[in-house]
Residue frames as a rotation matrix with the C-alpha (Angstrom) as fourth column:
UNK 1
0.852 -0.322 0.413 80.79
0.125 -0.640 -0.758 143.18
0.509 0.697 -0.505 146.02
UNK 2
0.310 -0.839 -0.448 84.52
0.948 0.238 0.211 143.24
-0.070 -0.490 0.869 146.78
UNK 3
0.933 -0.093 -0.348 85.92
-0.053 -0.991 0.122 146.63
-0.356 -0.096 -0.930 147.75
UNK 4
0.596 -0.724 0.347 88.90
0.751 0.351 -0.559 147.11
0.283 0.594 0.753 145.41
UNK 5
0.735 -0.326 -0.595 91.41
0.285 -0.648 0.707 149.08
-0.616 -0.689 -0.383 147.49
UNK 6
-0.239 -0.916 0.323 94.05
0.718 0.058 0.694 148.96
-0.654 0.398 0.644 144.75
UNK 7
0.314 0.420 0.851 91.99
0.907 -0.398 -0.138 151.34
0.281 0.816 -0.506 142.60
UNK 8
0.962 0.117 0.246 92.83
0.042 -0.956 0.290 154.28
0.269 -0.268 -0.925 144.85
UNK 9
0.440 -0.848 0.296 96.25
-0.853 -0.292 0.432 153.17
-0.280 -0.442 -0.852 146.11
UNK 10
0.776 -0.174 -0.606 98.37
-0.279 0.767 -0.578 150.75
0.565 0.618 0.547 144.11
UNK 11
-0.260 -0.956 0.138 101.03
-0.517 0.017 -0.856 150.82
0.815 -0.294 -0.499 146.82
UNK 12
0.301 0.418 0.857 98.92
-0.943 0.264 0.202 149.01
-0.142 -0.869 0.474 149.42
UNK 13
-0.563 -0.631 -0.533 100.64
-0.686 0.717 -0.123 145.69
0.460 0.297 -0.837 150.02
UNK 14
-0.775 0.333 -0.537 98.15
0.478 0.865 -0.153 144.12
0.414 -0.376 -0.829 152.43
UNK 15
-0.438 0.685 0.582 94.82
-0.721 -0.654 0.228 144.64
0.537 -0.320 0.780 154.12
UNK 16
-0.843 0.342 0.416 92.63
-0.131 0.619 -0.774 143.03
-0.522 -0.707 -0.477 156.76
UNK 17
-0.511 0.681 -0.524 89.69
-0.750 -0.056 0.659 141.28
0.419 0.730 0.540 155.11
UNK 18
-0.310 0.523 0.794 86.82
-0.548 0.584 -0.599 138.92
-0.777 -0.621 0.105 155.79
UNK 19
-0.988 -0.019 0.152 85.93
0.097 0.689 0.719 135.86
-0.118 0.725 -0.679 153.71
UNK 20
-0.329 0.914 -0.237 82.57
-0.880 -0.388 -0.275 136.28
-0.343 0.118 0.932 151.96
UNK 21
0.814 0.580 0.042 82.52
-0.512 0.749 -0.420 133.01
-0.275 0.320 0.907 150.04
UNK 22
-0.430 -0.871 0.238 84.68
-0.565 0.465 0.682 130.02
-0.704 0.159 -0.692 149.12
UNK 23
0.690 0.680 -0.248 83.82
-0.574 0.306 -0.759 128.64
-0.440 0.666 0.602 145.68
UNK 24
0.634 -0.464 0.618 85.45
0.558 0.828 0.050 126.07
-0.535 0.313 0.785 143.39
UNK 25
0.639 -0.366 0.676 86.85
0.530 -0.428 -0.732 129.01
0.557 0.827 -0.080 141.40
UNK 26
-0.454 -0.854 0.253 88.39
0.376 -0.441 -0.815 130.87
0.808 -0.275 0.522 144.36
UNK 27
-0.270 0.247 -0.931 87.98
0.949 -0.092 -0.300 132.85
-0.160 -0.965 -0.210 147.55
UNK 28
0.078 0.388 0.918 85.87
0.446 -0.837 0.316 136.01
0.892 0.385 -0.239 147.64
UNK 29
-0.572 -0.325 -0.754 86.73
0.819 -0.276 -0.502 138.67
-0.045 -0.905 0.424 150.25
UNK 30
0.533 0.789 -0.305 84.84
0.776 -0.600 -0.195 141.76
-0.336 -0.133 -0.932 151.35
UNK 31
0.876 -0.357 -0.324 87.88
-0.421 -0.894 -0.153 143.92
-0.235 0.270 -0.934 150.44
UNK 32
0.637 -0.673 0.376 91.21
0.669 0.725 0.164 143.29
-0.383 0.147 0.912 148.78
UNK 33
0.290 -0.651 -0.701 94.51
-0.477 -0.734 0.484 144.70
-0.830 0.194 -0.523 147.56
UNK 34
-0.446 -0.436 0.782 94.74
0.342 0.724 0.599 141.99
-0.827 0.534 -0.174 144.86
UNK 35
-0.255 0.296 -0.921 94.33
-0.796 -0.604 0.026 143.26
-0.549 0.740 0.390 141.28
UNK 36
0.253 0.398 0.882 92.30
0.144 0.886 -0.441 140.88
-0.957 0.239 0.167 139.07
UNK 37
-0.647 -0.483 0.589 93.32
0.582 0.187 0.792 140.08
-0.493 0.855 0.160 135.51
UNK 38
0.495 0.856 0.147 91.96
0.761 -0.345 -0.550 142.79
-0.420 0.384 -0.822 133.24
UNK 39
0.919 -0.073 -0.387 92.83
-0.205 -0.928 -0.311 145.54
-0.337 0.365 -0.868 130.80
UNK 40
0.643 -0.708 -0.293 95.82
-0.194 0.219 -0.956 143.52
0.741 0.672 0.003 129.65
UNK 41
-0.190 -0.742 0.643 97.41
-0.868 -0.179 -0.463 143.46
0.458 -0.646 -0.610 133.13
UNK 42
-0.369 -0.048 -0.928 98.04
0.123 0.987 -0.100 140.10
0.921 -0.151 -0.358 134.82
UNK 43
0.730 0.668 0.147 96.28
-0.133 -0.072 0.989 139.30
0.670 -0.741 0.036 138.07
UNK 44
0.046 -0.712 0.700 98.15
-0.925 -0.295 -0.239 139.49
0.377 -0.637 -0.673 141.37
UNK 45
0.273 -0.036 -0.961 99.54
0.303 0.952 0.051 136.59
0.913 -0.305 0.271 143.38
UNK 46
-0.342 -0.394 0.853 100.32
-0.684 -0.517 -0.514 136.48
0.644 -0.760 -0.093 147.09
UNK 47
-0.790 0.065 -0.609 98.88
0.389 0.821 -0.418 134.95
0.473 -0.567 -0.674 150.26
UNK 48
0.307 0.821 0.481 95.83
-0.384 -0.356 0.852 134.99
0.871 -0.446 0.206 152.50
UNK 49
-0.728 -0.679 -0.091 97.30
-0.137 0.274 -0.952 134.83
0.672 -0.681 -0.292 156.01
UNK 50
0.310 0.847 -0.432 95.18
0.291 0.348 0.891 133.12
0.905 -0.402 -0.139 158.68
UNK 51
0.679 0.037 0.733 95.06
-0.586 -0.574 0.572 134.06
0.442 -0.818 -0.369 162.35
UNK 52
0.903 -0.319 0.286 97.09
0.013 0.688 0.725 130.94
-0.429 -0.652 0.626 163.29
UNK 53
0.085 -0.943 -0.321 99.96
-0.499 -0.319 0.806 131.96
-0.862 0.091 -0.498 161.02
UNK 54
-0.249 -0.116 0.962 99.21
0.623 0.741 0.250 129.60
-0.742 0.661 -0.112 158.15
UNK 55
-0.344 0.065 -0.937 99.01
-0.535 -0.833 0.139 131.07
-0.772 0.549 0.321 154.67
UNK 56
0.439 0.517 0.735 96.88
0.473 0.563 -0.678 130.16
-0.764 0.645 0.003 151.69
UNK 57
-0.662 -0.738 -0.128 98.92
0.225 -0.360 0.906 130.73
-0.715 0.571 0.404 148.53
UNK 58
0.548 0.799 -0.249 97.08
0.031 -0.316 -0.948 132.76
-0.836 0.512 -0.198 145.91
UNK 59
-0.277 -0.694 0.665 98.31
0.673 0.353 0.650 131.88
-0.686 0.627 0.369 142.42
UNK 60
-0.800 0.108 0.590 96.12
0.466 -0.509 0.724 134.29
0.379 0.854 0.356 140.46
UNK 61
-0.541 0.678 -0.498 93.32
0.196 -0.474 -0.858 136.83
-0.818 -0.562 0.124 140.81
UNK 62
-0.846 0.338 0.412 90.30
0.454 0.049 0.890 137.00
0.281 0.940 -0.195 138.52
UNK 63
-0.651 0.747 0.133 86.97
-0.759 -0.638 -0.132 138.76
-0.013 -0.187 0.982 138.24
UNK 64
-0.650 0.516 0.558 84.07
0.158 0.810 -0.564 136.53
-0.743 -0.279 -0.608 139.22
UNK 65
-0.877 0.390 -0.280 81.43
-0.387 -0.229 0.893 135.82
0.284 0.892 0.352 136.56
UNK 66
-0.195 0.899 0.391 77.70
-0.797 0.087 -0.597 135.25
-0.571 -0.428 0.700 136.71
UNK 67
0.069 0.309 0.949 75.81
0.111 0.943 -0.315 132.31
-0.991 0.127 0.031 135.20
UNK 68
0.935 0.315 0.162 75.90
0.209 -0.121 -0.970 134.01
-0.286 0.941 -0.179 131.78
UNK 69
0.264 -0.932 0.249 79.67
0.965 0.251 -0.081 134.51
0.013 0.261 0.965 131.96
UNK 70
0.474 -0.050 0.879 79.51
0.212 -0.962 -0.169 138.24
0.854 0.267 -0.446 132.59
UNK 71
-0.613 -0.768 -0.185 81.98
0.404 -0.104 -0.909 139.81
0.679 -0.632 0.374 135.09
UNK 72
0.598 0.758 -0.261 80.52
0.607 -0.216 0.765 140.68
0.523 -0.616 -0.589 138.49
UNK 73
0.546 -0.365 0.754 81.71
-0.501 -0.864 -0.055 143.03
0.672 -0.348 -0.654 141.23
UNK 74
0.886 -0.263 0.381 83.30
-0.210 0.506 0.837 140.13
-0.413 -0.821 0.393 143.16
UNK 75
0.251 -0.892 -0.376 87.01
-0.888 -0.057 -0.457 139.35
0.386 0.449 -0.806 142.93
UNK 76
0.986 0.096 -0.136 88.24
-0.060 0.967 0.246 135.74
0.156 -0.235 0.960 143.05
UNK 77
0.127 -0.958 0.259 91.51
-0.978 -0.077 0.193 134.91
-0.165 -0.278 -0.946 144.80
UNK 78
0.748 0.181 -0.638 92.52
-0.452 0.844 -0.290 131.71
0.486 0.506 0.713 143.00
UNK 79
0.573 -0.551 0.606 94.44
-0.591 0.234 0.772 129.36
-0.567 -0.801 -0.191 145.33
UNK 80
-0.319 -0.747 -0.583 97.46
-0.923 0.384 0.013 127.38
0.214 0.542 -0.813 144.19
UNK 81
0.400 0.509 -0.762 96.77
-0.392 0.847 0.360 123.62
0.828 0.155 0.539 143.90
UNK 82
-0.108 -0.458 -0.882 97.25
0.421 0.783 -0.458 121.24
0.901 -0.421 0.108 146.81
UNK 83
-0.902 -0.220 0.372 95.87
-0.190 -0.571 -0.799 123.39
0.388 -0.791 0.473 149.64
UNK 84
-0.101 0.962 -0.254 92.60
0.071 0.262 0.962 121.61
0.992 0.079 -0.095 150.39
UNK 85
-0.080 0.026 -0.996 93.38
0.938 0.340 -0.067 121.35
0.337 -0.940 -0.052 154.11
UNK 86
-0.853 -0.285 -0.437 94.00
0.429 -0.860 -0.277 125.07
-0.297 -0.423 0.856 154.49
UNK 87
-0.788 0.601 0.133 91.05
-0.282 -0.545 0.790 126.01
0.547 0.585 0.599 152.30
UNK 88
-0.116 0.762 -0.637 88.81
0.563 0.579 0.589 123.90
0.818 -0.290 -0.496 154.58
UNK 89
-0.438 -0.115 -0.891 89.59
0.873 -0.290 -0.392 126.42
-0.213 -0.950 0.228 157.33
UNK 90
-0.991 0.071 -0.112 88.08
-0.098 -0.962 0.257 129.27
-0.089 0.265 0.960 155.33
UNK 91
-0.300 0.954 0.028 84.40
0.954 0.301 -0.020 129.98
-0.028 0.021 -0.999 155.82
UNK 92
0.077 0.402 0.912 82.22
0.347 -0.869 0.353 133.09
0.935 0.290 -0.207 155.41
UNK 93
0.933 0.241 0.267 83.21
-0.120 -0.491 0.863 135.35
0.339 -0.837 -0.429 158.30
UNK 94
0.535 -0.814 -0.225 86.81
0.821 0.438 0.366 134.11
-0.199 -0.381 0.903 158.60
UNK 95
0.901 -0.287 -0.326 89.25
-0.277 -0.958 0.078 136.98
-0.335 0.020 -0.942 159.07
UNK 96
0.478 -0.785 0.394 92.42
0.862 0.505 -0.038 136.98
-0.169 0.358 0.918 156.99
UNK 97
0.228 -0.486 -0.844 95.22
-0.206 -0.871 0.446 139.30
-0.951 0.072 -0.299 155.94
UNK 98
0.847 0.073 0.526 95.36
0.487 0.288 -0.824 139.63
-0.211 0.955 0.209 152.15
UNK 99
0.329 -0.842 -0.428 99.00
-0.245 -0.514 0.822 140.23
-0.912 -0.165 -0.375 151.17
UNK 100
0.984 0.040 -0.175 100.23
-0.178 0.126 -0.976 140.58
-0.017 0.991 0.131 147.58
UNK 101
0.293 -0.929 0.226 103.59
0.892 0.350 0.287 139.53
-0.346 0.117 0.931 146.18
UNK 102
0.681 0.077 -0.729 104.90
0.089 -0.996 -0.022 143.08
-0.727 -0.050 -0.685 146.18
UNK 103
-0.394 -0.900 -0.183 108.01
-0.150 -0.134 0.980 142.52
-0.907 0.414 -0.082 144.08
UNK 104
-0.609 0.249 0.753 105.87
0.750 0.489 0.445 141.01
-0.258 0.836 -0.485 141.32
UNK 105
0.486 0.870 -0.082 103.21
0.817 -0.486 -0.310 143.75
-0.310 0.084 -0.947 141.59
UNK 106
0.342 -0.401 -0.850 105.79
-0.043 -0.910 0.412 146.52
-0.939 -0.104 -0.329 141.45
UNK 107
-0.764 -0.592 0.255 107.13
0.185 0.177 0.967 145.12
-0.617 0.786 -0.026 138.18
UNK 108
-0.209 0.793 0.573 103.58
0.977 0.192 0.092 145.18
-0.037 0.579 -0.815 136.79
UNK 109
0.642 0.441 -0.627 103.13
0.507 -0.858 -0.084 148.78
-0.575 -0.264 -0.774 137.93
UNK 110
-0.162 -0.805 -0.571 106.40
-0.139 -0.554 0.821 149.85
-0.977 0.213 -0.022 136.31
UNK 111
-0.828 -0.141 0.543 105.62
0.456 0.395 0.798 148.10
-0.327 0.908 -0.263 133.03
UNK 112
0.116 0.960 0.253 102.03
0.980 -0.070 -0.185 149.36
-0.160 0.270 -0.950 132.93
UNK 113
0.567 0.038 -0.823 103.16
0.156 -0.986 0.061 152.96
-0.809 -0.163 -0.565 133.39
UNK 114
-0.529 -0.837 -0.141 105.83
-0.067 -0.124 0.990 152.43
-0.846 0.533 0.010 130.73
UNK 115
-0.469 0.420 0.777 103.13
0.863 0.406 0.301 151.42
-0.188 0.812 -0.553 128.24
UNK 116
0.655 0.688 -0.313 101.52
0.620 -0.726 -0.299 154.83
-0.433 0.001 -0.902 128.78
UNK 117
0.070 -0.721 -0.690 104.82
-0.268 -0.680 0.683 156.44
-0.961 0.137 -0.241 127.80
UNK 118
-0.766 -0.339 0.546 104.86
0.352 0.489 0.798 154.26
-0.538 0.804 -0.255 124.71
UNK 119
0.177 0.912 0.369 101.36
0.946 -0.054 -0.319 155.51
-0.271 0.406 -0.873 123.82
UNK 120
0.627 -0.037 -0.778 102.80
0.009 -0.998 0.055 159.04
-0.779 -0.041 -0.626 123.87
UNK 121
-0.355 -0.897 -0.265 105.71
-0.360 -0.130 0.924 158.09
-0.863 0.423 -0.276 121.62
UNK 122
-0.969 0.148 0.196 103.54
0.244 0.480 0.843 156.12
0.030 0.865 -0.502 119.21
UNK 123
-0.625 0.757 -0.190 100.30
-0.444 -0.546 -0.711 158.13
-0.642 -0.360 0.677 118.88
UNK 124
-0.597 0.453 -0.662 98.28
-0.535 0.390 0.749 155.35
0.598 0.802 0.010 117.27
UNK 125
0.415 0.824 0.386 95.33
-0.885 0.267 0.381 153.27
0.211 -0.500 0.840 118.45
UNK 126
-0.687 -0.620 0.379 96.17
-0.711 0.681 -0.177 150.12
-0.148 -0.391 -0.908 120.42
UNK 127
0.265 0.821 -0.506 94.58
-0.849 0.447 0.282 146.85
0.458 0.355 0.815 119.34
UNK 128
0.645 -0.046 -0.763 96.26
0.277 0.945 0.176 144.51
0.713 -0.325 0.622 121.81
UNK 129
0.134 -0.567 0.813 98.01
-0.782 -0.564 -0.264 144.66
0.608 -0.600 -0.519 125.17
UNK 130
0.707 0.028 -0.707 99.70
0.352 0.853 0.386 142.31
0.613 -0.522 0.593 127.63
UNK 131
0.159 -0.626 0.763 101.41
-0.727 -0.598 -0.339 143.34
0.668 -0.501 -0.550 130.86
UNK 132
0.785 -0.020 -0.619 103.26
0.306 0.882 0.360 140.65
0.539 -0.472 0.698 132.83
UNK 133
0.845 -0.521 -0.121 106.07
-0.061 -0.318 0.946 140.73
-0.532 -0.792 -0.300 135.41
UNK 134
0.079 -0.874 0.479 108.56
0.600 0.426 0.678 139.65
-0.796 0.234 0.558 132.72
UNK 135
-0.891 -0.318 0.324 107.57
0.445 -0.468 0.764 141.87
-0.092 0.824 0.559 129.80
UNK 136
0.010 0.908 -0.418 104.91
0.119 -0.416 -0.902 144.16
-0.993 -0.041 -0.113 128.40
UNK 137
-0.822 -0.252 0.511 103.68
0.523 0.020 0.852 144.53
-0.225 0.967 0.115 124.85
UNK 138
-0.017 0.813 -0.583 101.43
-0.176 -0.576 -0.798 146.86
-0.984 0.089 0.153 122.91
UNK 139
-0.433 -0.005 0.901 100.03
0.830 0.387 0.401 146.18
-0.351 0.922 -0.163 119.46
UNK 140
-0.402 0.225 -0.888 99.53
-0.147 -0.973 -0.179 149.38
-0.904 0.059 0.424 117.49
UNK 141
0.444 0.645 0.622 97.10
0.644 0.254 -0.722 149.77
-0.623 0.721 -0.302 114.61
UNK 142
0.499 -0.389 -0.775 99.54
-0.540 -0.838 0.073 151.15
-0.678 0.382 -0.628 112.04
UNK 143
0.938 -0.179 0.296 101.55
0.340 0.637 -0.691 150.33
-0.065 0.749 0.659 108.93
UNK 144
0.634 -0.745 0.207 104.61
-0.513 -0.606 -0.608 152.59
0.578 0.279 -0.767 109.28
UNK 145
0.215 -0.647 -0.732 107.85
0.525 0.708 -0.472 151.04
0.823 -0.283 0.492 110.60
UNK 146
0.962 0.036 0.271 109.07
-0.211 -0.529 0.822 151.78
0.173 -0.848 -0.501 114.12
UNK 147
0.132 -0.989 -0.065 112.64
-0.243 0.032 -0.970 152.21
0.961 0.144 -0.236 115.34
UNK 148
0.557 0.101 -0.824 113.62
0.608 0.626 0.488 150.20
0.566 -0.773 0.288 118.41
UNK 149
-0.418 -0.817 -0.397 116.50
0.891 -0.284 -0.354 152.42
0.176 -0.502 0.847 119.54
UNK 150
-0.692 0.216 0.689 114.49
-0.046 -0.965 0.257 155.60
0.721 0.146 0.677 119.01
UNK 151
0.421 0.907 0.004 111.63
-0.134 0.058 0.989 154.31
0.897 -0.417 0.146 121.18
UNK 152
0.349 -0.376 -0.858 114.03
0.868 0.475 0.145 153.12
0.353 -0.796 0.492 123.90
UNK 153
-0.746 -0.655 0.117 115.65
0.592 -0.733 -0.336 156.57
0.305 -0.181 0.935 123.98
UNK 154
-0.359 0.699 0.619 112.23
-0.252 -0.711 0.657 158.23
0.899 0.080 0.431 124.15
UNK 155
0.640 0.567 -0.518 111.15
0.302 0.434 0.849 156.09
0.706 -0.700 0.106 127.10
UNK 156
-0.068 -0.766 -0.640 114.43
0.977 0.078 -0.197 156.81
0.200 -0.638 0.743 128.90
UNK 157
-0.783 -0.189 0.592 113.91
0.199 -0.979 -0.050 160.54
0.589 0.079 0.804 128.39
UNK 158
0.089 0.925 0.369 110.38
-0.340 -0.320 0.885 160.47
0.936 -0.204 0.286 129.79
UNK 159
0.572 0.011 -0.820 111.50
0.653 0.599 0.464 158.36
0.496 -0.801 0.335 132.75
UNK 160
-0.411 -0.869 -0.275 114.32
0.887 -0.312 -0.342 160.78
0.211 -0.384 0.899 133.47
UNK 161
-0.584 0.251 0.772 111.99
-0.023 -0.956 0.293 163.78
0.811 0.154 0.564 133.31
UNK 162
-0.905 0.148 -0.400 110.19
0.426 0.295 -0.855 162.41
-0.009 -0.944 -0.330 136.40
UNK 163
-0.584 0.778 0.232 106.61
-0.432 -0.540 0.722 163.13
0.687 0.322 0.652 135.39
UNK 164
-0.701 0.417 0.578 103.94
-0.528 0.242 -0.814 162.62
-0.479 -0.876 0.051 138.07
UNK 165
-0.778 0.526 -0.342 101.30
0.083 0.626 0.775 159.95
0.622 0.575 -0.531 137.48
UNK 166
-0.812 0.516 0.272 97.88
-0.533 -0.467 -0.706 160.96
-0.237 -0.718 0.654 138.79
UNK 167
-0.752 0.659 0.011 94.76
0.646 0.734 0.210 158.85
0.131 0.165 -0.978 139.30
UNK 168
-0.773 0.598 -0.212 91.48
-0.481 -0.770 -0.419 160.70
-0.414 -0.222 0.883 138.72
UNK 169
-0.503 0.656 0.563 88.10
0.712 0.683 -0.159 160.11
-0.489 0.320 -0.811 137.09
UNK 170
-0.897 0.358 -0.260 85.69
-0.440 -0.782 0.441 161.64
-0.045 0.509 0.859 134.64
UNK 171
-0.106 0.941 0.321 81.96
-0.473 0.236 -0.849 161.18
-0.874 -0.242 0.420 134.15
UNK 172
-0.181 0.150 0.972 80.50
0.677 0.735 0.013 158.93
-0.713 0.661 -0.235 131.48
UNK 173
0.817 0.573 0.068 79.22
0.463 -0.580 -0.671 162.07
-0.345 0.579 -0.738 129.80
UNK 174
0.496 -0.725 -0.477 82.68
-0.596 -0.684 0.420 163.65
-0.631 0.076 -0.772 129.74
UNK 175
-0.456 -0.667 0.589 84.10
-0.028 0.672 0.740 160.51
-0.890 0.321 -0.325 128.15
UNK 176
0.204 0.628 0.751 81.34
0.812 0.319 -0.488 160.46
-0.546 0.710 -0.445 125.55
UNK 177
0.944 0.174 -0.279 82.19
0.043 -0.906 -0.421 164.07
-0.326 0.385 -0.863 124.71
UNK 178
0.274 -0.927 -0.257 85.88
-0.932 -0.322 0.168 163.20
-0.239 0.193 -0.952 124.33
UNK 179
0.959 0.213 0.186 86.03
-0.175 0.964 -0.201 159.82
-0.222 0.160 0.962 122.58
UNK 180
0.559 -0.810 -0.175 89.64
-0.247 0.039 -0.968 160.40
0.791 0.585 -0.178 121.52
UNK 181
0.129 -0.494 0.860 90.70
-0.991 -0.084 0.101 159.75
0.023 -0.865 -0.501 125.14
UNK 182
0.633 0.133 0.763 90.09
-0.255 0.966 0.042 156.05
-0.731 -0.221 0.645 124.53
UNK 183
0.042 -0.755 -0.654 93.22
-0.977 -0.168 0.131 154.76
-0.209 0.633 -0.745 122.84
UNK 184
-0.780 -0.292 0.553 92.45
-0.264 0.955 0.133 151.05
-0.567 -0.042 -0.822 122.97
UNK 185
-0.364 0.635 -0.681 90.49
-0.858 0.056 0.511 149.31
0.363 0.770 0.525 120.24
UNK 186
-0.404 0.093 -0.910 90.35
-0.004 0.995 0.103 146.00
0.915 0.045 -0.402 122.15
UNK 187
-0.462 0.214 -0.861 89.51
0.876 0.262 -0.405 147.07
0.139 -0.941 -0.308 125.72
UNK 188
-0.031 0.547 0.836 86.77
0.206 -0.815 0.541 149.57
0.978 0.189 -0.087 126.49
UNK 189
-0.822 -0.268 0.502 86.66
-0.373 -0.413 -0.831 151.54
0.430 -0.870 0.239 129.78
UNK 190
-0.639 0.613 -0.465 84.35
0.735 0.665 -0.132 149.95
0.228 -0.426 -0.875 132.38
UNK 191
-0.657 0.525 0.541 81.08
-0.407 -0.851 0.332 151.78
0.635 -0.002 0.773 132.78
UNK 192
-0.068 0.754 -0.654 78.10
0.485 0.598 0.638 151.47
0.872 -0.273 -0.407 135.07
UNK 193
-0.149 -0.041 -0.988 79.08
0.978 -0.153 -0.142 153.57
-0.145 -0.987 0.063 138.08
UNK 194
0.874 0.483 0.046 78.76
0.483 -0.854 -0.193 156.93
-0.054 0.191 -0.980 136.32
UNK 195
0.628 -0.749 -0.211 82.51
-0.646 -0.653 0.396 157.59
-0.434 -0.113 -0.894 136.68
UNK 196
0.901 -0.429 -0.071 85.43
0.271 0.682 -0.679 156.32
0.340 0.592 0.731 134.62
UNK 197
0.633 -0.734 -0.245 88.88
0.254 -0.102 0.962 156.04
-0.731 -0.671 0.122 136.20
UNK 198
0.920 -0.366 0.143 91.66
0.013 -0.335 -0.942 157.89
0.392 0.869 -0.303 134.37
UNK 199
0.381 -0.887 -0.260 95.44
0.752 0.133 0.646 157.98
-0.538 -0.441 0.718 134.46
UNK 200
0.977 -0.147 0.156 97.27
-0.034 -0.826 -0.562 161.23
0.211 0.544 -0.812 133.68
UNK 201
0.297 -0.949 -0.111 101.03
0.918 0.251 0.307 161.23
-0.263 -0.193 0.945 133.11
UNK 202
-0.578 -0.552 0.601 102.54
0.671 -0.740 -0.034 164.68
0.464 0.384 0.798 133.39
UNK 203
-0.054 0.502 -0.863 101.56
0.788 -0.509 -0.346 167.86
-0.613 -0.699 -0.368 135.18
UNK 204
0.067 0.020 -0.998 102.48
-0.307 -0.951 -0.040 171.05
-0.949 0.309 -0.058 133.36
UNK 205
-0.524 -0.282 -0.804 103.54
-0.852 0.152 0.501 168.94
-0.019 0.947 -0.320 130.38
UNK 206
0.456 0.764 0.457 100.91
-0.680 0.630 -0.374 166.38
-0.574 -0.140 0.807 129.42
UNK 207
-0.697 -0.714 -0.071 102.50
-0.634 0.567 0.526 163.08
-0.335 0.411 -0.848 128.40
UNK 208
-0.786 0.493 -0.373 99.48
0.120 0.713 0.690 160.78
0.606 0.498 -0.620 128.38
UNK 209
-0.687 0.666 0.292 95.86
-0.589 -0.275 -0.760 160.91
-0.426 -0.694 0.580 129.53
UNK 210
-0.443 0.552 -0.707 93.40
-0.523 0.481 0.704 158.08
0.728 0.682 0.076 129.08
UNK 211
0.562 0.669 0.487 90.89
-0.815 0.348 0.463 155.85
0.140 -0.657 0.741 130.89
UNK 212
-0.218 -0.665 -0.714 92.69
-0.324 0.740 -0.590 152.99
0.921 0.102 -0.377 132.66
UNK 213
0.766 0.592 0.250 91.88
-0.451 0.218 0.865 150.65
0.458 -0.776 0.434 135.53
UNK 214
0.485 -0.634 -0.603 95.37
0.462 0.771 -0.439 149.24
0.743 -0.066 0.667 136.15
UNK 215
0.819 -0.314 -0.481 98.00
0.411 -0.263 0.873 149.87
-0.401 -0.912 -0.087 138.81
UNK 216
0.588 -0.588 0.555 100.79
0.357 -0.428 -0.831 152.39
0.726 0.686 -0.041 138.21
UNK 217
-0.273 -0.733 -0.623 103.79
0.961 -0.179 -0.211 153.96
0.043 -0.656 0.753 139.86
UNK 218
0.523 0.545 -0.655 103.40
0.667 -0.740 -0.082 157.51
-0.530 -0.395 -0.751 141.18
UNK 219
0.506 -0.444 -0.740 106.18
-0.532 -0.835 0.137 159.01
-0.679 0.324 -0.659 139.07
UNK 220
0.936 -0.111 -0.335 107.81
-0.249 0.464 -0.850 157.99
0.250 0.879 0.407 135.81
UNK 221
0.055 -0.985 0.166 111.24
-0.899 -0.121 -0.420 158.04
0.434 -0.126 -0.892 137.49
UNK 222
-0.015 0.011 1.000 110.16
-0.773 0.635 -0.019 154.92
-0.635 -0.773 -0.001 139.39
UNK 223
0.898 0.365 -0.245 109.87
-0.431 0.622 -0.654 152.92
-0.087 0.693 0.716 136.16
UNK 224
0.243 -0.899 0.364 113.61
-0.139 0.339 0.930 152.55
-0.960 -0.277 -0.042 135.99
UNK 225
-0.549 -0.598 -0.584 115.44
-0.675 -0.095 0.731 151.21
-0.493 0.796 -0.352 132.95
UNK 226
0.285 0.696 0.659 112.98
0.133 0.652 -0.746 149.84
-0.949 0.300 0.093 130.40
UNK 227
-0.645 -0.566 -0.513 114.01
-0.473 -0.231 0.850 149.04
-0.600 0.791 -0.119 126.83
UNK 228
0.552 0.720 -0.419 112.28
-0.782 0.274 -0.559 147.98
-0.288 0.637 0.715 123.64
UNK 229
-0.215 -0.658 0.722 113.39
-0.358 0.741 0.568 144.39
-0.909 -0.137 -0.395 123.14
UNK 230
-0.721 0.023 0.693 111.49
0.558 0.612 0.561 143.63
-0.411 0.791 -0.454 119.94
UNK 231
-0.233 0.708 -0.667 109.36
-0.654 -0.621 -0.431 145.20
-0.719 0.336 0.608 117.23
UNK 232
-0.737 0.045 0.675 107.29
0.358 0.873 0.332 142.83
-0.574 0.486 -0.659 115.11
UNK 233
-0.618 0.624 -0.479 105.00
-0.780 -0.410 0.472 143.17
0.099 0.665 0.740 112.11
UNK 234
-0.661 0.407 0.630 102.07
-0.137 0.761 -0.635 141.05
-0.738 -0.506 -0.447 113.34
UNK 235
0.167 0.698 0.697 99.87
0.798 0.319 -0.511 141.81
-0.579 0.641 -0.504 110.34
UNK 236
-0.186 -0.215 0.959 99.56
0.871 -0.487 0.060 144.28
0.454 0.847 0.277 107.49
UNK 237
0.223 0.377 0.899 98.07
0.000 -0.922 0.387 146.82
0.975 -0.086 -0.206 109.91
UNK 238
0.989 0.140 0.037 99.64
-0.044 0.050 0.998 145.84
0.138 -0.989 0.055 113.26
UNK 239
0.032 -0.999 0.028 103.05
-0.168 -0.033 -0.985 146.64
0.985 0.027 -0.169 114.75
UNK 240
0.865 0.232 -0.446 103.90
0.336 0.393 0.856 144.96
0.374 -0.890 0.262 118.07
UNK 241
0.052 -0.828 0.558 106.29
-0.477 -0.512 -0.715 146.65
0.877 -0.229 -0.422 120.51
UNK 242
0.665 0.089 -0.742 107.70
0.469 0.723 0.507 144.52
0.582 -0.685 0.439 123.34
UNK 243
0.371 -0.500 0.783 109.23
-0.660 -0.735 -0.156 146.07
0.653 -0.459 -0.603 126.46
UNK 244
0.556 -0.253 -0.792 111.63
0.576 0.804 0.148 144.52
0.599 -0.539 0.592 128.95
UNK 245
0.945 -0.318 -0.075 113.74
-0.128 -0.574 0.809 145.58
-0.300 -0.755 -0.584 131.92
UNK 246
0.555 -0.812 -0.180 117.35
-0.466 -0.124 -0.876 146.40
0.689 0.570 -0.448 131.04
């Protein structure tokens, strides 16, 4: 089981770690700051730095799967191609420094938090999500038209109001008693530990509150200038909103 340090602190850029396993799919560590693909958010990239100064390039991060294809508690650091020599130096027990590409991660954090603002401005269920370093998109289950300039202005207002973003958790029972907290139709909150991680945007004024496992900035002011670049009618009941950096 990989200890996922990013769950409690998305600002951690590196950590000391020990190799648990090296598989054809990737490298498993005992702890990591690398976020694995999930919940619509892209997996992190970065490096695993060895004691001799060499670095294994990590192209992607994924959740490991069991023989039946179900996600496990291990996190795979997927190496970029052409590093067989360096990978041969990794064995169970090898100490490394796991270091993410911070500039890329920070873009993901900013976009992911911006999608929570969009959920406030468009209070409809979400049936699709993709968060990348270049753009973010949400697909809303709705038929009414949306105004691009109006949404861009709304995001700018919420960014300028500098709302705090707080990580917390609720019990499975609390979530069951408040099903409206789940705003995604396509991704369900992970269960099994008895607690479900939540993200709350806003303190005195509640902007958004929902289960979420992704990485976020600590305050909406850190999002910066994000604009709605496109609104598409994907189907009779789906409106897609695409965000980009101005």
